[in-house]
VEXBAVO-940535 format. One record per residue: x, y, z of N, C-alpha, C in turn; residue in three letters. Coordinates in steps of 0.1 Angstrom, whole numbers, plus 2048, in hexadecimal, padded with zeros to 3 digits. Atoms other than C-alpha are relative to their C-alpha. Last residue first. Layout:
XYZXYZXYZALA...
This chain:
80080580E939C3F2397FB80B7F6LYS80B7FA808942C4F25A8017FB7F2LYS7FC7F580995BC3826D7F38047F7LEU7F980680C94CC2428980380C7F7ALA7FC7F680B941C2C2AD8067F87F4PHE7F980880A92DC192C88038097F4VAL7FD7F980D921C2B2E78097F77F7TRP7F6807808911C173048018087F3ILE80280280F8FEC2F31A80C7F97FAVAL7F88088098FCC303407FB7FF7F2GLY80980780A8EFC4D3558087F87F6GLY7FF80F800901C6636B7F67FA7F6GLN80D8087FF906C8B3658037F17FFPRO80080A80B928C9B36D7F37F8801VAL80C7FF808922CBA3828007F67F4ASN80480E80093ACB839F7F37FF7F8ALA80D8027FA94ACD93977FC7F17FFGLU80680C80596FCE13917F37FE807ILE8077FE80C97CD053947FA7F37FAGLY7F67FF80B996CFF3AE7F98007F3ILE8007F3805981D053CD80B8027F5ASN7F27FA7FE98BCE53DE80180D7FAASN8007F97F3967CD83E480D807802THR8097F4801962CD03BF80080780DALA7FA7F5807981CBA3C07F780D800LEU7F57FB7F7972CA33DA80680C7FAALA8067FA7F4952C9F3C680A807809ASP8067F4805965C973A67FA80880BGLN7F57F780297BC7E3B97FA80D7FBILE7FB7FC7F295BC6E3C680C8097FEARG8097F67FA94CC6E3A380480580DGLN7FE7F480896AC5C3947F780B805ALA7F47F97FC969C443B280280D7F7ASP7F78067F6944C393AD80D809802VAL8048047F3932C4A39080C7FB808GLY7F87FB7F5932C5436C7FB7FB80DTRP8088017F4922C4035080980380CGLY7FF7F37F992EC3E32C7F77FF80CSER80B7FC7F7934C1B32080380D806GLN7FD7FC7F394CC173027F3802808ILE80B7FF7F694DC082E080480480EALA7FA7FD7F2964C0C2C27F4802809ILE8077F87F7959BFB2A180880380DTYR7FB7FF7F396BBED2837F880A809GLN8007F37FA957BE426580580080ETHR7F67F780695FBC624F80180E806GLY8027FF80F93FBB325680980B7FAASP80B807806943BB927C7FE8037F1ILE8037FF80E962BC428E7F57F77FCGLU80480C80696BBCC2B27FC8027F1TYR80180080F97CBE62C77FC7F37FBSER7FD80D807978BEC2EC7FF8027F1VAL80380180F97AC0B3028037F27FBPRO7F480380997AC053287FB7FF7F1MET7FF80D805962C1634080C7FE7F6GLY7F68077F8965C353558037F37FAMET7FC80D804955C4D33C80A7FA80AILE7F2803800943C6C3488037F17FDGLY7FB8007F291FC7133D8107FF7FFSER80A7FC7F790BC7631D80580280EASN80A80A7FD928C763057F680580BTHR8077FE7F393DC912F57F67F5801LYS80F801801953C832D97FA80280EGLN8078017F3978C892D47F18017FDGLU80F800801991C842B87FA80080ETRP80580180E9B6C872AF7F18017FFLEU80E8037FF9C7C922CF7FA8017F2LEU8097F58069ECC902C87F17FC802GLU8097FA7F59FEC782E07F780B7FBGLY7FD7F27FCA1AC722C77F880680BTHR7F27FD801A1CC4D2C080480D805LYS7F88097F79FAC412CC80F803800ALA7F68078089E8C5E2BB8097F980AASN7F37F98019CCC662D38087F87F6PHE7F78088079A6C5D2D280D8087FEALA7F57FB80898EC6C2EB8087F57F9ARG7F980C80496CC672FC80A8047F6PHE7FB80380D960C8730D8077F27FFASN80980A807949C8A32B8067FC7F2ARG8067F980B95BCAA3377F77F77F7ASP80D7FA7FC962C993587F98087F6ASN7FF7F27FC97EC833497F2805803THR7FA7FE7F2983C5D34880080E805GLY8097F77FB97FC5632280680680DGLY8027FF7F199BC453107F580A802VAL80D7FB7FD9A5C382ED7FE80180FPHE8028037F29C9C352E17F2807804VAL8097F77F89CFC332BC7FF7FB80ELEU7F87F67F99EAC262A67F880A807ASP8017F48089D1C1329080880B806GLY7F680180A9DEBF32A17FF80C7F6ALA80380880C9C9BFD2BF80B8007F6THR7F87FD80B9CEC092E37FC7F77F4ALA7FF80A80A9B4C092FF8098057F4THR7FA7FC80D9B6C1E31E8007F37F7VAL7F780A8069A0C1A33E8048057F2SER80680980998FC3834E80B7F87FAGLY80580C7F9995C5036B7F97F77F6PHE80180A80B9AAC6D35E7FC7F3807LEU7F980C7FE9A4C8A3777FF7F77F4GLN80680D7FE997CAA36980A7F5804SER80A7FF7F599ECCF3677F97F3802LYS7FE7F57F69BECD23527F680080CPRO80E7FC7FF9BFCB03417FF80A80BPHE8067FB7F39E3CAA3367F28047FFASN80B7F68029F0C953197FA80380DHIS80A7FE7F6A12C8431D7F680A7FCGLN8097F4801A2CC773067F680080BTRP7FF7FC80EA4AC5F3037F780C7FEVAL80D7FB804A51C593288018067F2LYS8027F2804A71C4532C7F28037FCLYS8057F87F5A75C253407FE80F7FDGLY7F57F67FCA8AC153257FC80880CTHR7F3805802A77BF531D80B809805ALA7FC8087F5A57C0132D80E7F97FFPRO7F980C806A54C1D3148057F880BASP7F38047FBA3AC343248067F47F7TRP7FB80B808A1CC4731680F7FD804ALA7F1801802A09C5C32F8037F47F6GLN7FE80C8089E5C6832F80E7FF7FCLEU7F680180A9E5C8134C7FF7F37F8GLU7FE80C8089C9C8C36280B8017F6GLY80180C7F79CFCA837A8017F37F9PHE80780C8059D9CC936B7FF7F580AHIS8077FB80C9E7CEC3727F97F57F9ASP80280B80A9F0CE53977F98067F3ALA7FB7FC80D9FBD053A87FE7F67F5GLY8007F28039F7CF73CB8078037F2PRO7F37F97FC9F3CD13CA7FF80F7FCLYS7F77FE80B9CECC73C780D807805ALA7FE7F28039BCCB93E580A8017F4LYS7FA7FF80D9ACC993EF80280E7FCLEU7FE7F48089A5C924148057FE7F2GLY7F980380C996C7742880180C7F8ILE7F27FB7FE98BC8344A8097FE7F4ASP8007F2802966C8044280E806802GLU8027FC80E96AC5B43D80180F7FEPRO80D7FC802979C574607FE8047F2LYS8017F17FF999C434617F18037FETHR7F57FC7F79A3C1E46580180F800GLY7F57F980898EC1644680C802809LEU7F48017F7975BFD45580C8057F9TRP7F47FA806952C0244580B80080ALEU7FF7F27FF938BEC45580E8047FBGLU8097F980892DBC944B80180F801GLY80380680D93EBB84687F58087F8PRO80E8047FF948BD14837FC7FA7F3LYS80780480B96EBD54867F27FB803LEU80480E80197BBE74A47F87FD7F3ALA80E8037FC98BC0949F7FD7F17FEVAL80280F7FE9AFC1549D7F27FE806LYS8068037F39B2C3848E7FE7F1801GLU80380E7FD9C7C474727FA7FE80EGLY7FB8047F39C4C6B4697FC7F2804THR80A8037F69C1C724448077FD80EPHE7FC8037F29D3C7E4267F57FC809GLY80B8037F79D1C884018067FD80EGLY7FB8057F39E4C943E47F57FE809CYS80A8037F69DBC993BF8087FB80DPHE8047F47F89F3CAA3A77F57FE80AASN7F57F97FA9F4C8D38E7FB80C808GLU8047F47F99DCC7338380B806808ASN7F97FC7F39E5C5836A7F980D805ALA8097F57FC9D2C4634E80480480EPRO8058007F29F1C333427F680C802VAL8087F37FF9FAC2A31E7F97FF80DTYR80B8027F6A16C1031B7F980E802VAL8037F77F5A2BC132FB7F57FC809LEU7F88057F4A3ABF92E47FE80980CGLY7F77F67FCA2CC0D2C680A7FB80BTHR7FA7F980BA1CBF12B280B80A805ARG7F6809806A15BD82CE8078077F4GLN80180180EA03BF42E180C7F77FASER7F3801807A00BF03067FD7FE7F1TYR80080880C9E2BFC31B80E7FF7FAALA7F77FB80A9DCC0933E7FF7F77F4ALA7F58078069BEBFE3528088087F6SER8017FF80E9A7C1236980D7FB7F9PRO80280D8079ADC0438C7FF8027F1TRP8098097F99BDC2439A7FE7F37F8ASP80A8068099DBC3538B7F87F6808LYS7FC7FB80D9F3C4C39E7F77FB7F5GLY7F38048069E0C453BE8048077F3GLY80480680D9BBC483C780D7FD7F8TRP80380E7FE9C7C4D3EB7FB7F97F3LEU80B8027F79D7C6D3E07FD7F1802SER80E7FB8049F9C703D07F67FC80APRO8037FE80FA09C7D3E48067F47F9CYS7F780880AA07C7A40A7FB8037F2PHE8037FD80E9F9C8D42980A7F87F7GLU7F48018099F9C7F44C7FC8027F2VAL8037FF80E9E0C8846780D8007F8ARG7F97F48069EBC7A4897FC8017F1LYS8007F47F89D9C624A080680C7FBGLY80C7FE7F79E2C4149080280D808ILE7FF8067F39FBC434737F4803808VAL80A7FD7F69FBC4B44E8027F880DPRO80780D7FEA1CC4843B7F680280CLYS80C801808A29C6942E7F97F3800HIS8077F47FEA43C724487F38017F8ALA8098017F4A4EC4E4497F880D801PRO7FE7F47F9A5DC514257F680080CASP80A7F77FCA5BC2D41980680C807VAL7FB7FB7F4A75C1A4057F780C804ILE7FF7F17FFA64C063EA80580480EPRO8087FB7F5A6EBE13E880180F801LYS80B7F8806A7BBD73C57F680580BGLY80D8067FDA8FBBB3D57F58087FASER80080F801AB1BC23C57F27FB802GLU7FD80580DAB0BE73BE7FF7F17FEPRO7F48097FEA9EBF23DE8037F97F3GLU80380E801A86C0D3D180D7F8802ILE7F980880AA87C323DA7FB7F2800GLY7F27FA802A7DC4C3F38087F97F5LYS7F5809802A58C433EF80D8087FETRP80080C7F7A3BC563FD80C7F8800VAL7F77FD7F5A41C793EE8007F480AASP8048067F4A32C703CC80A80480BTHR7F87FC7F5A32C803AA7FB7FA80DSER8057F37FBA23C6C38E80880480CVAL8067FA80CA33C513797F880C803PHE80C7F87FFA4BC483957FB8057F3PRO7FE7F27FFA65C2D38B7F3808802TRP80C7F87FBA68C0838D80480E801GLY7FE7F27FFA80BEE37D7F3806806ALA7F87FB80BA86BC937A80380F802VAL8017F1802A78BB839980A8047F5TYR7F47F97FDA76B923947FD80F7FEASN8017F3806A57B7D39780B809804ILE7FD7F47F8A5FB5939E7FD80C7F8LYS8008027F1A58B3539580280D808THR80980A7FBA4DB343708007FE80FPRO7F980C803A5EB563697F67F5806THR80780C7FCA4EB783688077F47FBARG7FD80C809A64B963677F97F4805GLU7FC80C7FAA58BB73768037F57F6LEU7FC80980AA55BDB3698067F4808VAL7F880C7FDA42BF13828027F87F3TRP80180880DA38C1537B8097F4802PHE7F4806806A36C2339F7FC7F87F3ILE7F97F6808A1AC3B3AA80D7FB7FAALA7F67FA7F7A0DC233C680A80A7F9ASP8077F67F89EEC1D3B080A80780AARG8078037F4A06C0B39A7F880B806GLY8007F37FBA0FC0C3757F880080DPRO80A7FC7F7A14BE637280280F804HIS8007F17FFA28BD43587F4805807VAL80D7FC7FAA2FBAF35C80180F802LEU8027F67F5A4CBA53467F1800805SER80F8027FFA58B883317FB80880CLYS8068017F3A7AB9832C7F17FD7FEILE80F802801A90B9430E7FB7FE80EASN80580E7FFAB3BA13137F18007FFARG7F980A808AC9BBF30B7FB7F2801GLY7F38027FBABEBD63278077F47F9ASP7FB7F67F6A9ABD231E80E7FC804ARG7F17FF802A89BC130080580B809GLN7F87F4802A66BBB30E80E7FD7FCLEU7F3804803A4BBA030C80980C7FCASP7FA7FA80CA2CBAE31C80E7FA7FFILE7F6809805A14B9F3358068057F3LEU80080480EA00BBC34480C7F67FDMET7F67FB8099FEBBE36A7FE7FA7F2PRO7F680A8029DDBB837C80A8057F6ALA7FF80080E9CABD738980C7F67FCASP80980B8069C5BCD3AD8007FF7F1VAL7FA80380D9E2BE13BB7F97F57F9GLU80080E8059D2BF13D98067FF7F2ASP7FA80280E9DFC123E47FF7F17FDTRP80B8058099C8C194028057FE7F2ASP8057F58089E5C2E4117F47FC7F8TRP8067F67F79F3C1942D7F880B7F9SER8087F58069FFBFA41B7F980880AASP8077F97F5A17BE54307F880C7FBASN8038077F4A2DBDC4137F980980AGLN7FC7F97F4A2EBE93F07FB7FA80CHIS7FC7F2805A2DBD93CD80480980CTYR8077F57F9A2DBB63DC80580D7FCGLN7F77F47FEA38B9C3C27F780A808HIS8077F37FFA2AB793C280A80B7FFHIS7F77F67FBA31B543BD7F980D801THR7F3804805A20B333B480B80A805LYS7F87F5803A01B393C980E7FC7FCILE7F37FF7F89ECB1A3C680780D7FCLYS8007F47F89C9B203B780D802808GLY8018027F29C7AFC3AC7FF80C809THR80780D7FD9C1AFB3877FE7FE80FASN80F8008029C7B203807F97F3803PRO80280C8099EAB1F3917F18007FEASP80880B7FC9EEB4239F7FF7F57F6LEU7FF80A80CA09B5D39C7F97F4805ALA7FF80F7FE9FEB783B58017F97F3LEU80580880BA04B9E3B18037F1803VAL7F7809807A07BB23D07FA7FB7F3SER7F97F78099F7BCE3E580B7F87F8SER8077F48049EEBB43FF8098097F7THR7FB7FC80D9FFB923FE7F880D7FCTYR80280780CA0FB954177F27FA800LEU80E803803A0CBAE4337FE7FA7F2ASN8017FE80FA2FBBD4357F27FD7FBASP7FA80B809A2BBBF45B7FF8047F1GLY7F27FF803A15BD34738057F47F7PRO7FD80E8049EFBD446F80F7FF7FDHIS80A8097FB9E1BF34808027F17FCTHR7FD8027F2A01C0747A7F67F6807GLU7F780B7FF9FCC024558037FD80FGLY7F37FD7FA9DFC1A4568087F4803PRO7F57F98089C5C0F43C80D803808TRP8057F38059B0BF444E80C8087FAPRO80A7FA7F99B6BDD43C8037FF80FALA8038067F39D2BD54247F5808807ALA7F97FB7F49D1BE04007FC7F980DASN8027F37FA9C6BCD3E280780380DGLY8068017F39D3BAF3CE80080E806VAL7FC7F57F79DABAC3A97F87FF80DGLY80C7FA7FA9D7B8A39880580B80ATRP7FA7F57F89F0B7A3807F4809805TYR8087F57FF9E3B5837480780B809ILE7FF7F87F49FDB3F3697F680C7FFTHR80C8037F89FAB2335080080780DLYS7FC8067F4A1EB283447F47FC809THR7F4809802A16B2E3208047F980DGLU80480D8069F2B3B32580C7F67FELYS7F58048089FEB5733C7FD7F27FBASP7FC80E8019DEB6534A80B7FE7F6TYR7FB80380D9D2B873578067F2800ASN7F28048039BCB8D3758047FE7F2GLY7FD80C80799BB9F37880F7FE7FETHR7FE7FE80F998BB93938037F37F9MET80C7FC80798ABB63B68018047F2TRP7FB80480D9A5BA23C87F58037F6ALA80A80380A9A1BB03EB8067FE7F2SER7FA80780B9BFBAF4027F67FB7F6GLY8027FA80E9ACBB84218067F87F5GLY7F67F88059BBBAE4437FF8067F2GLY8087F580599EBA145680980A7F8ASN80E8058019ACB7F4607F780A7F9LYS80280680D9D0B8A4597F17FC7FETRP8037F580A9D0BA24777FC7FA7F3ASP80B8058089CEB8348E7FC80B7F6GLU80C8057F99F0B8849E7F57FB7F6GLY7FF8017F1A08B9B4887F37FB806HIS80C7FA7F8A0AB954638027FE80FTRP7FF7F1803A2AB8F44E7F4807806THR7F87F97F6A2DB6D45F80280F7FDASP8087FD7F4A10B6044A80880880AHIS8047F27FFA25B6342B7F880480CGLY7F67F7802A27B3E4237FB80F800PRO7FD7FD80EA0AB2C43280B80A7FEGLU7F880B806A0AB1C4558038037F1GLY7F58077F89EFB334628067F57F9GLU8048047F29DCB4644780C7F9807GLY7FD80E7FB9EAB584297FC7FE80EPRO7F87FE7F49D9B7841D8027F2806ILE7F57F78039CEB763F980880380CTHR8007F37F89B8B5840180C8087FDPHE7F37FC7FA9B7B3D3E67FE80E807THR8007F27FB996B2C3DE80D803807ARG7F67FC7F6992B0D3C97FE80E804TRP7F5809803979AFA3B380C80380ALEU7F37FA7FD958B093BE80B7F67FFGLU7FA8067F493BAF93AC80E807802LYS7FE7F67F592AB113948067FA80CGLY80A8017F691CAF537D80280A80CASP80B80880492DAF735B7F580080BLYS8097F9809945B133607F37F97FDALA80280880C954B0237F7F68077F7ASP80D80880195DB1D3978007F97F3TYR80380580E97FB2D3A17F37F7801ALA80680D800987B433BF7FC7FC7F2ALA80380380E99EB613C67FA7F2800VAL7FF80D80699EB6E3EA7FF8007F1TYR80180280E99FB8C4018027F27FBGLY7F4806804998B8D4267FF7FC7F1ARG80180E80697BBA442C80E7FB7FCVAL7F980A7F9981BC14447FF7F27FBGLY8098067F5965BD64378087F6808PHE8047F57F797CBEC4227F67FC80BGLU7F57FE7F798BBCC4147FC80B80AGLY8047FF7F2969BC440580B80280AGLY7FE7F37FB96EBB83E17FC80080FSER80A7F87F9972B953D580480E804GLY7FA7FB7F3985B823BB7F680A806GLY8057F37FB977B6D39E80880380CVAL7F77FB7F5982B503887FC80E804ILE8057F27FE968B3D37380780580CVAL8017FB7F397AB1D3687FC80E801LYS80C8047FA974B0C3477FE80480EGLY80380F801997B0E33B7F47FC808ASP7F480780499DB323487FC7F1800VAL80380E804980B4B34B80D7F97FBILE7F680580A987B6B35E7FD7F17FDLEU7F980D7FE968B7936E80A7FD7F6PRO80380A80A962B9E3698077F3802MET7F780380B965BB038A7FA7F87F5LEU8027F780B94CBC13A18077FC7F3THR7F780280C949BA83BE7FB80A7F5MET8077FE80C93BBAC3E280A7FE7F4TYR7F980780B944BA44067F88027F3GLN7F87F6808939BBE41F8077FA7F5GLY7F37FD7F992EBA543A80980A7F8LYS8037F97F490ABA642D80C803809LYS8007F1803917B9D40A7FD80880DTYR80C7FA7FA91FB7A41680180F7FFASP7FF7FD7F1937B654017F3808804GLN7F18007FD938B533DF80380480EVAL7FD7F67F6913B4A3D980F7FE803LYS7F88057F590FB363B980480B80ATHR7FE7F57F78F4B3B39F8077FB80CASP7FD8037F28EFB2338280480D807TRP7FD80E8008E0B2435F8047FB80EVAL7F78057F68CEB453628027F17FEVAL8058077F58BDB5034280B7FA809LYS7FF7F87F48CDB6A32C7FA7F980CGLY80D7FB7FB8C0B5A30C80180980CTHR80A7FE80A8DDB522F57F3806805LYS7FC7F58098F9B5630D7F58037F6ALA80180580D8E8B4032880380C7F6ASP80C7FD8088F2B513488027F97F3LEU7FE80480D90AB453647F38037F8ALA80C804807908B593848047FC7F2VAL7FD80180E924B5E39D7F47F97F9VAL80380C807917B6C3BE8077FF7F3HIS7F680A7FD923B873D67FC7F27FBASP8048077F4906B9F3D88087F3802ASP7FC7F87F491ABB63C17FA7FA80CTHR80A7F67FC919B9B3A680480780DTHR7FD7FF7F2933B883927F880C806ALA8007F37FA924B813708037FE80FLEU7FE8017F292CB6335980180E806TYR7F97F57FC922B5C3357FF80180FLEU8047F97F4918B3C32680880C802LYS80C7F8804919B2A3047FA80780CASP80980980793EB1F3077F38087FCGLU7FB80E80294EB3731F7F57F87FATRP80680980A94BB5D3228077F2800LEU7F7809807953B7433F7F87F77F7GLY80480E80093CB9234780B7F77F9VAL80280980B945BB534F7FD7F2802GLY7F67FE80A953BCF3678007F57F5ARG7FC80D806935BD337D80A8037F5SER7FD80080E92BBF03948037F27FCTHR80B80680691FBFA3B78018007F0PRO7FF7FF80E941C013C67F57F97F9HIS7F97F4804941C083EB7FF8037F1LEU7F2803803926BEE3F380680D7FBGLN7F87F4801903BEC40280F7FC7FCPHE7F38018068E9BD13FD80680E800LEU7F77FB7F68CBBD341580F8007FBASP8037F27FC8B1BD13FA80A806809ASP8077FF7F38C1BB23EB7FE80F804PRO7F67FE7F58C9BB33C67F980280DLEU8067FB7F48B1BA33AD80A80180BGLN7FF8087F48C6B9F38E7F880780BARG8007F77F58BBBAD36D8007F880DLYS8018077F38C4B9A34D80080B80BTYR7FB7F87F58BCBAB32C7FE7F880DARG8068037F38B6B9A30A80780980BTRP80480D8008BDB9F2E57F87FC80DTYR7FF8087F48BEBC52E47FB7F17FDGLU80D8067FC8C5BD62C38027F780BASP8057FC7F38E5BEA2C27F37FB805GLY80B7F78008EABE629D7FC80680DTHR8007F980D90BBD52977F680B800LYS7F57F7800912BC82BA8018097F4ALA7FA80180D8EFBB92BC80B80A7FFASN8037F780C8EABBC2E18067FB7F3LEU7FB80680D8E9BA73017FB8087F4ALA8087FE80C8E5BBB3218077FA7F4ILE7F880480B8F1BB03447F78027F3VAL80580280D8E3BC236280B7FA7F6GLN80180E8038ECBBF3877FA7FD7F2GLY80D8057FC8E5BE23927FD7F27FAMET8048007F2904BF03817F17FB801PRO8027F27FA90ABE635D7FE7FF80FTHR8048017F2916BC734A80080F805ALA7FD7F47F8916BC93247FB7FE80EVAL8068017F3916BAB30C80680B809PHE7FA7F87F691BBB12E77F97FE80DMET8097FF7F4913B972CC80880880BVAL80C7F8803923B9B2A97F680180CGLY80680380E93DB7F2AC7F28077FEASN7FD80D805943B822D27F97FE7F3ASN80580380D945BA52E08057F37FBVAL7F980C805949BB03047F97FB7F3ILE80A807808940BD530B8087F37FAPRO7FE7FF80E95ABDF3257F57F87F9PRO7FD80C80794CBE33488038037F1ALA7F1803801950C0235D8037F47F8GLU80080A80A92EC1335D80E7FD7FCHIS7F480280892FC2737E7FF7F47F6GLY7F38047FA90DC3138B80A7FC7F6GLU7F67F77FE8EBC3437880C7F9807VAL7FB7FF7F28D4C1C36880B80A801VAL80B7FE7F78BFC1934880380180FGLY80180C7F78DAC0A3327F580180ATHR8017FC7F28D5C233167FE7F4809ALA80A8087F98E1C162F480080480EPHE7FF7FF7F28F4C292D97F57F8807THR80C8027F98FBC232B480380280FTRP808809808914C2A2997F37FC806ALA80980A7F9922C492A97F97F87F6PRO80D7FB7FD93DC5A2937F77F6807THR8078097F8962C5628C7F3806805LEU80D80380696DC6B26F7F87F7809ASN8087F47FF98AC7B2837F27FE7FALYS8088017F4996C572887F880D801VAL80E7FE8039A2C582637F780080DASN8037F780B9C7C5D2647F18037FDSER7FD7F27FD9CEC502867FD8097F5ALA7F27FE7FE9BCC2F27F80280F802ASN8007F27FA99AC1F27E80E803804ILE8087F980A99FC012667FE80F805GLN7FA7F48049BBBF627D7F88087F5ASP8077FA80B9AFBD929280580E7FCLEU7F880080C9CABC82A77F88067F4PRO80780680B9B9BD32C78088007F3SER7FC7FD80E9CEBD82E67F77F97F6TYR80A7F68049C3BD830B8038067F2GLY7F97F48079E4BC83157F680A7FCGLN8057F47F99D4BB032F80580D7F9GLY7F47F87FC9E9B923247FC80D806ASP7FC8057F29C9B7C32380C808805TYR7F780C8009BDB903058047FD80ETHR80180780D99FBA83008097F47FFARG7F77F88089A6BBC3208037FA7F2ARG8007F37FA989BAE33380880A7F8TYR7FA7FF7F3985B9131B80180E805LEU80680A7F896FB8A2FD8067FF80EMET7FB7FC7F3976BA72E67F97F880BTRP8088037F4972B9B2C280780680CASN80C7F880097EBA72A07F77FE80CGLY7FE7F27FF9A2B9C2A37F3808802PRO8017FA80D997B782AA80280F801GLU80C7FA8059A3B6D2CC8008067F2PRO7FD7F980D9C0B562D17F48067FAASN7F17FF8019C0B4A2F58048077F3GLU7FB7F77F699BB512F980F8027FFLEU8047F3804992B412D880480A80AARG7F87FC80C9A7B222DF7FC80E7FCGLN7F37FC7FC998B1F3028088057F4THR7F880B7FC975B1F2F380E805805THR7F37FB7FD958B372EF8097F5806VAL7FA8047F393AB2B2DD80E804802PRO7F380680192EB412C08067FB80DSER7F67FB7F7909B492C280D7F87FFTYR7F28028068F6B412A280A806809ASN7FE80B8098D5B502AE80F7FF7FCGLU7F67FE80A8D1B662CD8027F47F7ILE7F28037FC8B0B622DE80A8037F5PRO7F78088088A4B7D2DF7F97F47FBGLY7FE7F980D88CB982EB80A7F97F7SER80180980B87FB8630A8008097F3ILE80B7FB80988BB9A3278007F87F3ALA7FB7FC80D8A1B8433D7F48057F8ALA80780680B899B813628068057F3THR7F68058098A6B883847F97F97F5SER7FD80E7FE889B9C39380A7FB7F6ALA80A80980488BBC23908047F1802LEU80280280E8A4BD43A47F47F77FDCYS80C8098018A7BE33C77FD7FF7F1THR80680180C8CABF23CB7F47F6801PHE80880C7FF8D7BFF3EC7F77FF7F3ALA80E7FE8068F2C183E47F97F2801VAL8088097F9912C1B3F97F18017FCPHE80080D806926C2B3DE7F87F6807GLY80A80080A91CC4D3EB7FF7F37F8SER80A8097FE92FC4540A7F57FF7F6LEU7FA80D7FE94FC564007F57F5801LEU7FB80580C93CC733F18077F3801TRP80A80480A926C7740F8067FB7F3GLN80780D7FC942C754287F67FC7F6LYS7F780B804955C8F4147FB7F3804ARG7F58027F7937CA64178097F57FBSER7FF80E7FB921CAF3FA80C7FF808MET
């Protein structure tokens, strides 16, 4: 397979069955979701993208722990019936599981037995193409659930039956606009962000009324004329400048502030859009009631490497340098482990250090937190430029996790990957890929003598010290991490199809289970009738597959042979 083929393999036209719900329900005794339940979720449920608004990816359940995880065994499995990247966490609300899959599906299951209640299948347009044909989950509110679709709609479903309650168009998929994220629900608002920066789409975050789908506000991630930050753009570059916001944000319930990650500028070479380019490659602090930008922090200026920073920072209270810090912690795609301080009016830089090797940054300005660029490794027009890490960065969108027991952050990192491309200036054609380079020119290569690629890292964000690291010799690590009170860290993400549990304190591998496919999705933990379960979707595809295909062309003993096909795996201790 050529590099052009692996990049464009995500452009898949899906023709699905009619939008309907299979009649095998309805769900009886469904538990309505309220603000109180989302702000203080029961330990046995997983109702938000990372379980809690702070984005820590931590479960307080400890029945499954470091001493008995070796006895973990499959409780049930369920095939989704589709291929491509399965990236959504199974969402669990008092015994009911909702799973979003590629091809516009939502499946409602009995979380104890795996029996199906109903299935929604969206009819997607025949001419729909997008880089990432996937879904990262459904949001819950009252007696409904909410899906952001790849044809750029937000859909409300009746949680008991799967029937459509309302369907609102967000933007126009024919212009390259689409959505893959799990909506964030805050006080009855369904908040989403769009994809499409590689098509020259101007990024945004928007909120909809959960009751009727009416748009309440829309905030563009690139400031227009007269708005603060507009002067960081040249001419009319801002109109098509990228800045997609395609991952779910996190929420500070104390200050009523949403923290939302923003993607890279478009097209890729910074020479095509001079300036710092706010608010690309940044985190925005948003007012959930109005969408107003309270403040921001830009991780790196004038992005030229496709290093979006859409993975929202975790909200962690730290003891650092003798004081309490309400922090934002973000292991970035730009290879820097960021520790910031959140205040009601400002985001302050605290510390930053490389967590994988990079030749792009010479350092970080100590006051502003602005990275210092090495021009030799910044892509330009008309000349091939190499840089490390590759365009997939030190950590792509898969989420890190924080354990409240160990005080450590667990990072699904990738080391020893480099890349490069030759920049070119081309005119934008709506609905067509606009990278600023030829797809076949994009490179991914291993560093000479590399003995591994994926790394599961454990960092102490209070001290900046790495506590342990587990290496994966012949695989990238492309899956989200979840930590539990049982002193365990769960992660998939490797090309050997294994799902693994590590000792959160020491990094010792304690358990692994071969699955049907590679795992890109997010592990979750929930409890029913006194039994703790661990659930994950297995289903390889999208960027993990593209990395795999690229590595297979490098003659380093890695083959592009990971099977696709989605299966929900649920585990419990052997009785």
